[in-house]
N, C-alpha and C positions, 0 to 999 in steps of 0.2 A: 503492500499499500504507498503509496506518495501521500506528501503534506508539503503544502504550498510554504516554501521555509521565506516567503519575503513578502513585504506586501505588494499584489500586483500593482498598484499605482508608482508605488517608487521603482517597481523592478522596471517601467514603463521609460518613468525619467529619468533612469541611468541607461537607456536606448535597448529595452527589449523590442523585440517585433513586437508591431499596434496596427489596427487596421492599415489599408493600406488608404489613402485619400485622393491620390491624385499617377498620373504614367510617371511623373519620375522617381517617385518614391517604388510604383512598378518596375520602375527599371533595375532600381538599386537592390530589388530583394530579389528581381531575378537572379543577375549578376550573382550574388550574394548563393545563390540556388545553386547554381552553374560550378561554383568554385566549390561549394559544399560536397555536390554528387561529383566533383571531379578525382575524392581525396582516394587515398588508398585504404584499406583500413580504419574507418568511420568508427571514431567511437561510438556509446549511446548517446551522447546530448549530442553530436554532432544526426546521429539518424535522427533524436527527436529535434533540432533546428531543421534536418531537410524536411519532416511532416508539416510541421508548423510553420514553415514558408509558402509550401505548396499548399495548403489551405489557404492562408489571406492570399493567395495570388490567383488560389482561382476562382476562391470569390467575388476580390476584382472584377475577373477576367470576363465571370458570367453577369456582374453586374454591367459591367461598359463595353462591354464586346460582344454580346450575345448574339445568337445568328436568329432571326425569328424563325417557327415551323412554318415551313412548305404544306400545301393539299399535294397527294399524291401525284393529281394530273399533274399539277404546275412543275412537281419533278422530273418523271417521265418526260415531258416536254422538253425538259433543260438538259436534261440530258439524250434525246433525239440530237437536241440542236447543236452541243458541243459536242458531243462524237459524229458527225453528220451524217444519222441514221435518217429514214423514215416510217411509215409505219410498217410495211411489209416486213422490214426486220426483225418486228417483233411480233411476228404471227406465231415464233415458234413455241414466247411465251402466254403467247392468249389464247391459243387457235385457231384463229381465223381473222382477215383484213378489219371483216365488219367488230369483231370485240373490241379490237383493237381501236377502229371509227369511236361506238360507240362510247369508251373509260377516255379518249383524247376529249369526247365535245362532253362528256358531266354527265350522258346517259346511264351509262354506266360503274359502279365501282369495284376495284379486286377483290376479288377472290382468294382463298391461303394459300392455291394452288400458285396462281398467275402471283400471289408476293412473292414467295420463293424459286419461282424462277428469275423473277426480275432482281433480287435482292443478289441470286448466284450470279448471274449475268452483270450485272452491273459494282458488284463484290461491295455492295452497302449495307450496313443493316437492314435489318428487315420492316424494321418500326417506320423507317425512313418511308416506305412504301402503304403504311397504314395510316387509315386519317382519322386523324385526331376529334374527339368528344368534347367539345367543352362546359 
């Protein structure tokens, strides 16, 4: 069992890591994290510092640089465009060209088998192709 050895306010006043408030602090914490992870034979204290810096960096990035969720139709349209593909290229994943067309026009949602095939083809997590419920 670990106990808190000092007053957290005092620790922060002495320079302990704190919540990241801006990009300059993000850069400093990221640099410190890279320096720590490059060390050989990391001590338990360094390992804990790595974990803490990682959490602080992830929190800041999620709040300031999160990518908005896209619906599956938009994702598939983007993948088609970015890879120079057309509807016919997805017949294997959908079964028929009309099924591809109906999905791209918003008339039909993906079924589980289509999600699996798209995930495999584009090497993306399956949840990218699953409609988010608000």
